C-alpha positions as CSV (number, residue, x, y, z in Angstrom):
1,X,27.9,-1.4,48.8
2,X,27.5,-4.9,46.3
3,X,28.2,-4.9,42.5
4,X,24.2,-5.1,41.4
5,X,23.6,-7.4,38.2
6,X,21.0,-7.3,36.1
7,X,18.8,-10.3,35.8
8,X,19.5,-11.3,32.3
9,X,23.5,-12.0,33.2
10,X,22.6,-13.1,36.9
11,X,20.2,-15.8,35.6
12,X,21.7,-16.8,32.2
13,X,21.7,-20.1,31.5
14,X,24.7,-22.2,32.2
15,X,22.9,-25.6,30.6
16,X,20.8,-26.8,27.8
17,X,18.2,-27.7,30.0
18,X,18.0,-24.3,31.3
19,X,17.7,-22.9,28.3
20,X,13.9,-21.4,28.1
21,X,11.3,-22.2,25.2
22,X,14.0,-24.0,22.6
23,X,13.7,-27.5,23.6
24,X,13.9,-28.2,19.8
25,X,17.1,-26.7,19.3
26,X,18.7,-27.8,22.9
27,X,17.8,-31.3,22.2
28,X,19.7,-31.1,18.6
29,X,22.7,-30.0,20.2
30,X,23.0,-32.6,22.9
31,X,22.4,-35.6,20.4
32,X,25.2,-34.4,18.2
33,X,27.2,-34.0,21.0
34,X,26.7,-37.3,22.9
35,X,26.8,-39.2,19.0
36,X,30.4,-37.0,18.4
37,X,28.3,-35.3,15.0
38,X,29.3,-32.0,15.4
39,X,29.1,-29.8,12.8
40,X,32.5,-27.5,11.8
41,X,30.2,-24.5,11.7
42,X,26.4,-23.8,12.7
43,X,24.4,-20.7,11.9
44,X,22.0,-19.6,14.5
45,X,19.6,-16.8,13.1
46,X,15.9,-15.5,15.5
47,X,14.7,-13.2,17.0
48,X,16.3,-10.6,19.5
49,X,16.8,-12.3,23.2
50,X,15.9,-15.5,22.5
51,X,18.8,-17.2,23.4
52,X,21.0,-17.2,20.3
53,X,24.9,-16.4,22.1
54,X,23.6,-17.9,24.4
55,X,23.4,-21.5,23.4
56,X,26.5,-20.8,21.3
57,X,28.6,-20.2,24.8
58,X,26.4,-23.6,26.1
59,X,27.7,-25.3,23.5
60,X,31.1,-23.9,23.3
61,X,31.4,-25.5,26.7
62,X,30.0,-28.2,26.6
63,X,32.2,-30.0,24.0
64,X,35.2,-28.9,26.1
65,X,33.8,-30.3,28.8
66,X,36.4,-33.4,30.6
67,X,33.4,-34.8,32.7
68,X,30.2,-35.1,30.4
69,X,27.6,-36.1,31.5
70,X,25.6,-38.7,30.4
71,X,22.6,-36.7,29.0
72,X,24.9,-34.5,27.0
73,X,25.2,-32.0,29.5
74,X,28.4,-29.9,31.1
75,X,30.1,-30.8,34.7
76,X,30.4,-27.1,35.3
77,X,33.1,-28.2,37.9
78,X,35.8,-29.3,35.9
79,X,39.0,-27.0,34.3
80,X,37.7,-26.7,31.6
81,X,34.2,-25.7,32.9
82,X,35.6,-23.7,35.9
83,X,37.4,-21.6,33.4
84,X,34.7,-20.6,30.8
85,X,32.6,-20.0,33.9
86,X,34.9,-17.8,35.3
87,X,35.8,-16.1,31.4
88,X,39.3,-17.4,31.3
89,X,38.8,-20.0,28.8
90,X,41.5,-20.0,26.1
91,X,39.7,-21.9,23.7
92,X,36.4,-19.8,23.3
93,X,36.9,-16.5,21.7
94,X,34.0,-14.1,20.7
95,X,33.6,-11.9,18.1
96,X,31.3,-9.0,18.0
97,X,30.9,-8.1,14.0
98,X,29.1,-5.0,14.9
99,X,32.4,-2.6,15.7
100,X,35.0,-5.3,13.9
101,X,33.7,-6.0,10.5
102,X,36.6,-5.2,8.3
103,X,38.8,-7.5,6.3
104,X,41.5,-6.9,8.6
105,X,39.7,-8.3,11.6
106,X,38.8,-11.3,10.2
107,X,42.4,-12.2,9.0
108,X,43.2,-11.6,12.3
109,X,40.9,-14.7,13.2
110,X,41.7,-16.6,10.6
111,X,45.8,-16.6,11.5
112,X,44.5,-18.0,15.3
113,X,42.7,-19.9,13.7
114,X,46.1,-22.1,12.5
115,X,47.5,-22.5,16.0
116,X,45.5,-26.3,18.4
117,X,44.2,-25.3,21.8
118,X,46.6,-25.6,24.2
119,X,44.1,-27.6,26.3
120,X,41.0,-28.9,25.5
121,X,39.9,-30.6,22.5
122,X,38.5,-27.7,20.4
123,X,38.8,-24.1,19.9
124,X,35.4,-22.5,19.4
125,X,34.9,-18.7,17.9
126,X,31.3,-17.2,18.1
127,X,31.1,-14.1,15.6
128,X,28.2,-12.2,17.0
129,X,25.4,-10.1,14.8
130,X,27.9,-11.8,12.2
131,X,25.3,-10.5,8.9
132,X,26.9,-6.9,10.0
133,X,30.6,-7.8,8.3
134,X,31.5,-6.5,5.2
135,X,31.3,-8.0,1.4
136,X,35.2,-8.4,1.6
137,X,35.0,-9.5,4.9
138,X,32.7,-12.8,4.0
139,X,35.3,-13.5,1.2
140,X,37.9,-13.8,2.9
141,X,36.3,-15.8,5.9
142,X,34.7,-18.2,2.8
143,X,37.4,-20.6,2.6
144,X,38.6,-21.0,6.9
145,X,34.6,-21.6,6.5
146,X,34.3,-24.0,4.7
147,X,37.7,-25.8,5.3
148,X,38.0,-25.1,9.0
149,X,41.3,-26.9,11.1
150,X,39.3,-30.9,12.9
151,X,39.7,-28.7,16.3
152,X,37.9,-25.2,15.1
153,X,34.3,-25.2,15.5
154,X,32.6,-21.9,14.0
155,X,29.2,-20.6,15.5
156,X,27.8,-17.3,13.8
157,X,24.8,-15.4,15.7
158,X,22.7,-13.2,13.4
159,X,19.0,-11.7,13.8
160,X,18.9,-10.8,9.9
161,X,19.9,-13.9,8.2
162,X,18.4,-12.7,5.1
163,X,21.5,-10.2,5.1
164,X,23.8,-13.1,4.9
165,X,25.4,-14.7,1.4
166,X,24.1,-17.3,0.3
167,X,27.3,-19.1,-0.1
168,X,27.9,-18.3,4.3
169,X,24.7,-19.6,4.5
170,X,25.8,-23.0,2.3
171,X,28.5,-23.8,4.7
172,X,26.7,-23.5,8.3
173,X,24.4,-25.9,10.2
174,X,21.7,-23.7,10.4
175,X,19.1,-23.6,14.0
176,X,16.0,-21.3,13.6
177,X,15.4,-19.6,17.3
178,X,11.7,-18.6,17.7
179,X,10.0,-16.1,19.8
180,X,9.5,-18.0,23.3
181,X,5.5,-18.1,24.6
182,X,4.3,-16.0,27.1
183,X,3.2,-18.9,29.5
184,X,7.2,-20.5,29.2
185,X,7.9,-16.1,30.0
186,X,5.4,-16.2,32.9
187,X,6.9,-19.5,34.3
188,X,10.8,-18.5,33.8
189,X,10.0,-14.4,35.4
190,X,8.1,-16.2,38.8
191,X,10.9,-18.7,39.2
192,X,13.7,-15.8,39.2
193,X,10.7,-14.2,41.6
194,X,11.0,-16.6,44.0
195,X,14.7,-17.1,43.9
196,X,15.1,-12.9,45.0
197,X,12.4,-13.3,47.8
198,X,9.9,-10.8,45.2
199,X,6.4,-10.5,45.8
200,X,4.8,-10.9,42.4
201,X,1.1,-11.6,41.1
202,X,0.5,-13.9,38.3
203,X,-1.5,-10.9,36.5
204,X,1.5,-8.5,36.9
205,X,4.0,-11.2,35.1
206,X,1.0,-11.8,32.8
207,X,1.5,-8.5,31.9
208,X,5.3,-8.1,31.3
209,X,5.0,-11.2,29.6
210,X,3.2,-9.9,27.1
211,X,4.6,-6.4,26.2
212,X,8.1,-8.5,26.3
213,X,6.6,-9.5,23.4
214,X,8.8,-12.9,23.4
215,X,11.7,-11.5,24.1
216,X,13.1,-12.9,27.7
217,X,15.6,-10.4,27.9
218,X,12.8,-7.6,27.5
219,X,11.0,-9.5,30.0
220,X,13.8,-9.9,32.2
221,X,14.8,-6.2,31.9
222,X,11.2,-4.9,32.6
223,X,10.5,-7.1,35.8
224,X,13.9,-5.3,37.1
225,X,12.9,-1.4,36.0
226,X,9.1,-2.7,37.9
227,X,11.2,-4.1,40.8
228,X,13.0,-1.1,41.7
229,X,10.1,1.2,41.1
230,X,7.9,-1.3,43.5
231,X,10.4,-1.9,46.1
232,X,10.5,-5.7,45.3
233,X,6.6,-6.0,45.6
234,X,4.4,-6.8,41.8
235,X,1.4,-5.4,41.7
236,X,-1.1,-5.2,38.0
237,X,-1.9,-2.0,39.0
238,X,1.7,-0.5,39.5
239,X,3.0,-2.9,36.5
240,X,0.2,-0.9,34.4
241,X,1.2,1.9,35.9
242,X,5.4,1.9,35.0
243,X,4.2,0.5,31.5
244,X,2.0,3.1,30.3
245,X,-0.7,0.9,29.7
246,X,-4.0,1.7,29.9
247,X,-6.3,-0.5,32.2
248,X,-8.4,-3.0,29.7
249,X,-11.7,-2.0,32.6
250,X,-11.6,1.6,30.5
251,X,-11.9,-0.8,27.4
252,X,-14.9,-2.9,28.2
253,X,-16.9,0.6,30.0
254,X,-16.0,1.9,26.7
255,X,-18.0,-1.5,24.8
256,X,-21.0,-0.7,26.7
257,X,-21.2,3.0,26.6
258,X,-21.6,2.4,22.9
259,X,-24.1,-1.0,22.8
260,X,-25.7,2.0,24.8
261,X,-25.3,4.5,22.2
262,X,-24.5,6.6,24.9
263,X,-21.9,9.0,23.5
264,X,-21.3,11.3,26.5
265,X,-20.3,8.6,28.7
266,X,-18.0,7.6,25.6
267,X,-16.1,11.3,26.1
268,X,-16.2,11.5,29.3
269,X,-14.8,8.2,29.8
270,X,-11.7,9.7,27.5
271,X,-11.6,12.8,28.7
272,X,-10.7,10.8,31.8
273,X,-8.2,8.8,30.0
274,X,-6.4,11.9,28.8
275,X,-6.6,13.5,32.1
276,X,-4.3,10.3,32.8
277,X,-1.8,11.7,30.0
278,X,-2.6,9.1,27.9
279,X,-1.5,9.8,24.1
280,X,-4.4,9.0,21.4
281,X,-2.9,6.9,19.3
282,X,-2.3,4.7,22.5
283,X,-5.8,4.5,23.1
284,X,-6.4,3.9,19.3
285,X,-4.4,0.9,19.4
286,X,-5.2,-0.5,22.8
287,X,-8.8,0.0,21.7
288,X,-8.4,-1.6,18.3
289,X,-6.4,-4.3,20.1
290,X,-9.4,-5.4,22.3
291,X,-11.8,-5.1,19.7
292,X,-9.6,-8.0,18.1
293,X,-9.6,-10.1,21.1
294,X,-13.6,-10.0,21.7
295,X,-13.3,-10.9,17.9
296,X,-11.1,-13.9,18.4
297,X,-13.0,-15.2,21.4
298,X,-16.3,-15.2,20.0
299,X,-15.5,-18.7,18.3
300,X,-13.8,-21.5,20.8
301,X,-11.8,-22.3,17.9
302,X,-10.1,-19.1,17.7
303,X,-10.4,-18.8,21.9
304,X,-6.7,-20.2,21.7
305,X,-5.4,-16.5,20.4
306,X,-6.6,-14.9,23.1
307,X,-3.3,-13.0,24.9
308,X,-4.7,-11.5,28.2
309,X,-4.8,-11.5,31.9
310,X,-6.4,-14.5,33.3
311,X,-9.0,-12.0,35.5
312,X,-10.3,-10.9,32.5
313,X,-11.6,-13.9,30.1
314,X,-13.9,-14.2,31.0
315,X,-14.8,-10.6,30.8
316,X,-14.0,-10.8,27.2
317,X,-16.1,-14.1,26.4
318,X,-19.2,-12.9,28.3
319,X,-18.6,-9.5,26.5
320,X,-18.1,-11.5,23.2
321,X,-21.6,-12.7,23.0
322,X,-23.5,-9.9,23.7
323,X,-21.7,-8.3,20.1
324,X,-22.3,-9.5,16.8
325,X,-19.1,-10.3,14.3
326,X,-20.3,-7.6,11.6
327,X,-19.7,-4.7,14.3
328,X,-16.4,-5.7,15.6
329,X,-15.4,-6.1,12.1
330,X,-16.4,-2.5,11.1
331,X,-15.0,-0.7,14.9
332,X,-11.6,-2.2,13.6
333,X,-11.8,-1.0,10.1
334,X,-13.2,2.2,11.8
335,X,-10.0,2.0,14.3
336,X,-7.3,1.0,11.9
337,X,-8.4,3.8,9.9
338,X,-8.1,6.5,12.7
339,X,-5.2,5.4,13.9
340,X,-3.1,5.7,10.2
341,X,-4.7,9.1,9.7
342,X,-3.4,10.4,13.8
343,X,-0.4,11.6,12.9
344,X,-1.6,14.0,10.3
345,X,-4.2,15.6,12.1
346,X,-4.1,19.0,13.6
347,X,-6.6,18.4,16.6
348,X,-5.6,15.0,18.3
349,X,-8.4,15.1,20.4
350,X,-11.3,16.0,18.1
351,X,-9.3,13.0,16.1
352,X,-10.1,10.4,18.8
353,X,-13.4,12.1,19.5
354,X,-14.6,11.5,16.5
355,X,-13.5,8.1,16.2
356,X,-15.6,7.6,19.2
357,X,-18.7,9.5,17.7
358,X,-18.8,6.9,14.6
359,X,-18.2,4.0,16.8
360,X,-20.9,5.1,19.2
361,X,-23.7,4.9,16.2
362,X,-22.6,2.1,14.5
363,X,-24.7,-0.6,15.8
364,X,-27.6,2.4,13.9
365,X,-25.6,2.3,10.8
366,X,-25.2,-0.8,10.9
367,X,-28.9,-2.0,11.5
368,X,-29.9,0.6,8.4
369,X,-27.8,-1.1,6.3
370,X,-29.4,-4.7,6.9
371,X,-32.8,-2.9,6.3
372,X,-31.8,-1.2,3.2
373,X,-32.4,2.0,4.2
374,X,-28.8,3.4,2.9
375,X,-27.4,1.1,0.3
376,X,-29.4,-0.7,-1.9
377,X,-28.6,-4.4,-3.1
378,X,-28.8,-5.7,-6.4
379,X,-31.8,-8.4,-6.2
380,X,-31.4,-10.6,-9.5
381,X,-34.6,-12.4,-8.3
382,X,-36.9,-9.5,-8.6
383,X,-35.7,-8.6,-12.2
384,X,-38.3,-7.2,-14.2
385,X,-37.9,-6.3,-17.8
386,X,-38.3,-2.5,-19.0
387,X,-41.6,-2.0,-20.3
388,X,-41.2,-0.1,-23.9
389,X,-43.8,1.3,-25.1
390,X,-44.6,0.6,-28.7
391,X,-44.1,3.6,-30.6
392,X,-45.5,2.9,-35.1
393,X,-42.9,4.4,-37.5
394,X,-44.3,7.7,-39.2
395,X,-46.2,7.6,-42.3
396,X,-44.2,10.1,-44.7
397,X,-46.3,12.1,-47.1
398,X,-46.3,12.3,-50.3
399,X,-45.1,15.5,-50.5
400,X,-42.8,15.5,-48.5
401,X,-41.0,12.2,-50.3
402,X,-41.2,13.9,-53.3
403,X,-39.0,17.1,-51.5
404,X,-35.2,16.2,-51.8
405,X,-33.9,18.8,-49.9
406,X,-35.5,20.8,-46.6
407,X,-34.6,24.2,-48.8
408,X,-36.6,23.0,-51.2
409,X,-40.2,22.5,-48.9
410,X,-43.2,24.9,-49.3
411,X,-42.2,28.5,-48.6
412,X,-45.0,28.2,-46.5
413,X,-42.3,27.5,-43.5
414,X,-44.3,24.9,-42.7
415,X,-42.5,21.9,-44.3
416,X,-45.7,19.8,-42.5
417,X,-47.4,16.8,-44.2
418,X,-50.0,18.6,-45.8
419,X,-52.7,15.2,-46.6
420,X,-53.8,12.5,-45.0
421,X,-55.1,9.6,-46.5
422,X,-58.8,9.0,-46.1
423,X,-58.1,5.9,-44.8
424,X,-55.9,6.7,-42.6
425,X,-55.5,4.4,-39.3
426,X,-56.7,6.1,-35.7
427,X,-52.6,6.0,-34.6
428,X,-51.5,8.4,-38.1
429,X,-54.7,10.4,-37.2
430,X,-53.1,11.2,-34.2
431,X,-49.1,11.3,-35.1
432,X,-50.4,13.7,-37.8
433,X,-52.4,16.1,-35.4
434,X,-49.1,15.9,-33.0
435,X,-46.7,17.1,-35.9
436,X,-49.1,19.8,-36.3
437,X,-49.0,21.1,-32.7
438,X,-52.7,20.0,-31.5
439,X,-53.5,18.8,-28.3
440,X,-54.3,15.0,-28.5
441,X,-57.5,13.8,-25.7
442,X,-56.7,10.4,-24.9
443,X,-59.7,7.9,-24.6
444,X,-60.6,7.7,-21.1
445,X,-63.0,5.0,-20.4
446,X,-64.4,6.7,-17.7
447,X,-65.4,9.5,-19.3
448,X,-64.0,12.2,-18.2
449,X,-61.8,14.7,-20.2
450,X,-59.6,16.0,-17.3
451,X,-56.0,14.2,-18.2
452,X,-54.3,14.5,-21.4
453,X,-51.2,13.0,-23.3
454,X,-48.6,14.8,-23.5
455,X,-47.3,15.8,-27.0
456,X,-45.1,13.1,-28.9
457,X,-41.6,15.4,-29.3
458,X,-39.8,12.7,-29.5
459,X,-41.9,11.8,-33.1
460,X,-41.2,14.9,-34.5
461,X,-37.0,14.7,-34.5
462,X,-37.4,11.4,-35.9
463,X,-39.5,12.7,-39.1
464,X,-37.1,14.9,-39.3
465,X,-34.4,12.9,-39.0
466,X,-35.7,10.3,-42.1
467,X,-36.2,12.9,-44.3
468,X,-33.0,14.6,-43.8
469,X,-32.0,11.4,-44.0
470,X,-33.6,10.5,-47.4
471,X,-32.6,13.7,-48.6
472,X,-29.3,13.5,-48.7
473,X,-29.7,10.0,-50.1
474,X,-31.4,11.6,-53.0
475,X,-29.5,14.5,-53.3
476,X,-25.8,14.5,-55.1
477,X,-22.6,14.8,-53.6
478,X,-20.6,17.9,-53.9
479,X,-17.3,17.8,-55.8
480,X,-14.3,17.9,-53.2
481,X,-12.3,21.1,-55.0
482,X,-10.0,23.5,-52.9
483,X,-12.5,26.4,-52.9
484,X,-15.5,24.5,-51.6
485,X,-13.0,22.4,-48.8
486,X,-11.9,26.4,-47.8
487,X,-15.8,27.1,-48.5
488,X,-16.4,24.4,-45.3
489,X,-13.5,25.2,-43.5
490,X,-13.9,28.6,-43.4
491,X,-17.9,28.2,-41.9
492,X,-17.0,26.0,-39.6
493,X,-14.1,28.8,-38.2
494,X,-17.0,31.1,-38.2
495,X,-19.1,28.4,-36.2
496,X,-16.4,27.6,-33.6
497,X,-16.2,31.9,-33.4
498,X,-19.6,31.6,-32.6
499,X,-19.1,29.3,-29.9
500,X,-16.4,32.3,-28.8
501,X,-14.0,28.9,-28.6
502,X,-11.5,31.1,-29.1
503,X,-8.2,29.1,-28.7
504,X,-9.7,26.6,-31.8
505,X,-9.9,29.5,-33.8
506,X,-7.0,30.5,-33.8
507,X,-5.0,26.9,-34.6
508,X,-7.7,26.1,-36.9
509,X,-7.0,29.5,-38.7
510,X,-2.9,28.7,-38.8
511,X,-3.5,25.3,-40.3
512,X,-3.7,24.0,-43.9
513,X,-5.5,22.1,-46.0
514,X,-4.6,20.0,-49.3
515,X,-6.6,17.1,-50.9
516,X,-5.5,13.8,-51.8
517,X,-7.8,12.5,-53.3
518,X,-11.9,12.6,-53.7
519,X,-13.0,11.6,-50.3
520,X,-10.1,12.8,-49.0
521,X,-7.8,15.4,-47.8
522,X,-4.9,15.9,-45.3
523,X,-5.0,18.7,-42.2
524,X,-1.1,20.2,-41.8
525,X,-0.4,21.6,-38.1
526,X,3.0,23.4,-37.1
527,X,2.7,21.1,-33.4
528,X,1.3,18.9,-31.8
529,X,-0.7,21.1,-29.5
530,X,-2.2,22.8,-32.6
531,X,-2.8,18.8,-33.2
532,X,-4.8,18.1,-30.1
533,X,-6.6,21.1,-30.0
534,X,-8.1,19.9,-34.2
535,X,-8.6,16.3,-32.6
536,X,-10.4,17.6,-30.3
537,X,-13.4,18.7,-32.7
538,X,-13.3,15.8,-35.1
539,X,-16.6,15.3,-34.1
540,X,-18.2,18.0,-35.0
541,X,-16.0,18.4,-38.1
542,X,-16.9,15.6,-39.6
543,X,-20.2,16.1,-39.3
544,X,-20.1,19.4,-40.9
545,X,-18.0,18.4,-43.7
546,X,-20.1,15.7,-44.4
547,X,-23.0,17.5,-44.8
548,X,-21.6,20.5,-46.3
549,X,-20.6,17.6,-49.6
550,X,-23.2,15.5,-49.0
551,X,-20.7,12.5,-49.0
552,X,-20.6,10.6,-45.6
553,X,-17.7,8.5,-47.0
554,X,-15.6,11.9,-46.7
555,X,-12.6,11.7,-43.8
556,X,-9.3,13.7,-43.2
557,X,-6.1,13.2,-41.4
558,X,-3.9,15.5,-39.3
559,X,-0.1,15.7,-40.3
560,X,2.1,17.2,-38.0
561,X,5.1,18.7,-40.4
562,X,8.1,21.3,-39.1
563,X,8.2,25.0,-41.1
564,X,11.7,25.5,-42.0
565,X,12.0,28.7,-39.7
566,X,12.1,25.7,-37.2
567,X,14.3,23.4,-39.2
568,X,17.2,26.0,-39.0
569,X,19.6,25.2,-37.0
570,X,19.5,27.5,-33.6
571,X,22.7,29.9,-32.8
572,X,25.3,28.6,-30.8
573,X,28.6,30.4,-29.3
574,X,31.5,30.6,-31.0
575,X,34.9,28.6,-29.7
576,X,38.3,29.8,-28.5
577,X,39.9,28.9,-32.1
578,X,36.6,29.6,-33.9
579,X,36.7,33.1,-32.5
580,X,40.7,33.3,-33.1
581,X,39.9,32.7,-36.9
582,X,37.2,35.6,-37.1
583,X,39.3,38.2,-35.5
584,X,42.8,37.6,-37.4
585,X,40.7,37.6,-40.9
586,X,38.9,41.4,-39.5
587,X,42.7,42.6,-38.0
588,X,45.6,41.0,-39.5
589,X,48.2,42.3,-37.5
590,X,47.1,40.4,-34.6
591,X,48.2,37.4,-36.7
592,X,51.8,39.2,-37.3
593,X,52.1,40.6,-33.3
594,X,51.7,36.7,-32.2
595,X,54.0,35.7,-34.2
596,X,56.4,38.3,-33.3
597,X,56.4,37.9,-29.8
598,X,55.7,34.2,-30.1
599,X,52.1,33.5,-28.3
600,X,51.2,30.6,-28.2
601,X,47.3,30.3,-27.2
602,X,45.2,27.9,-25.6
603,X,42.3,26.4,-27.4
């Protein structure tokens, strides 16, 4: 049985011209070799499987080639090239920094650099996954990397450039490798299939290129697996089956059912997908990618971003013309949110079905929004001023103006104006009638008295407020004394008790009050919690106190003062020395016993 070699190793490029998708780097390296302008240190960085280590090996082989070609390529026929191809070259040293990342490994490497090559012009040191080196190993490598011997060249390769020290980056010539585009990947896979006599459909190779996401090594590994699975015949169907990818035909059917608001068809399609073993998150992710493709192919400018099989491009364009961007964007939002919350859902199938229900009736929701039936948009063009009703100020009777306090009003209990001047206007008469509780009949041009106007209750409140403010302004303020302040304080506590605010009552009773001047006093509390309870009642308390003292300038300040009991130091356990001192004070014989026995105490 012949020894099997995977395609990624069997078809590894041997010259710069065979490297796929990195022409900007291979051209630069060939020109540097031809012009003899080689740097002493290179850093190859980029995604996995795009040719970093391959280019490093080709560079090492080419600069030691004995019969270099005019275009800067190795001949692959001289002794140096053959020894390199056989893996027996003594001028090329590879170090895997992932497993050799200590200072001792780097010191061993720097000691080898001192010896000149026995054959060839350069000794090349390739350090792969260089970002795995420790900080100490990087520091030990700095001096050698900065000033190596003229025959030594270092090539560092990494997938995580940001983890390398800036001092290392400044000493290297940096080359950034890019992902390989799907067209180059398909072309390279087709060449390998032709060499291996493999029957492969182009749509199958396109699916492999999309699945590899720009990594040639992954594409070759997938190709080997599918060749083994299909016995050398790659078709679009068996490729989808092997890669566990849902066919786009299902998504086209789902979109058609959603446009027609055919919910049973959509649910049956998902049930068919579920029976085939596809997980819900895979369906949501695939459907979101499908909607994205519809969105980008709707415009000629973004049609280049469409990465699908050639046989489906026409169907995508036709479906995109029938859909609106509003529906596509809304569907993407729904699918994105469903994919994020999928992991937290208990019933995964129901979660996906609810998402499909939303998408099925999404067109109807968008239509309602466009008609303004759901969302009320602001219309600045039709803004109209608010129609206020003109209300004449109330007319106070002489009796009300002469009455300084509400307590001094007529003992009959009405307190209303007792007379209206004969020259009063009809509006004033109507206001007076309303304040007396009389029903006012509006003037009806048609002569019918069926409708009546509501009573103007707000007018009564306005009149009372004006009368109260006028009475308070005319009255003499009550002097702020401790007895009056305590009386007002207890009155507010009774008010809180009537409101069943027991927490506030407790804190108000435990607080202390003291007068600072004629218009200010302090409320002294013992904790921040008590302060918060009193602070919550600030508005009502100020109104109560100002009304009691007839003084609008009255105010207070809340102070937090610790009591003497809180300031006392807490009891603490005695130390060993203090316990001994207390013991010998109470029992002197203990000290004598210690001295006679010559004991030492461990404090």
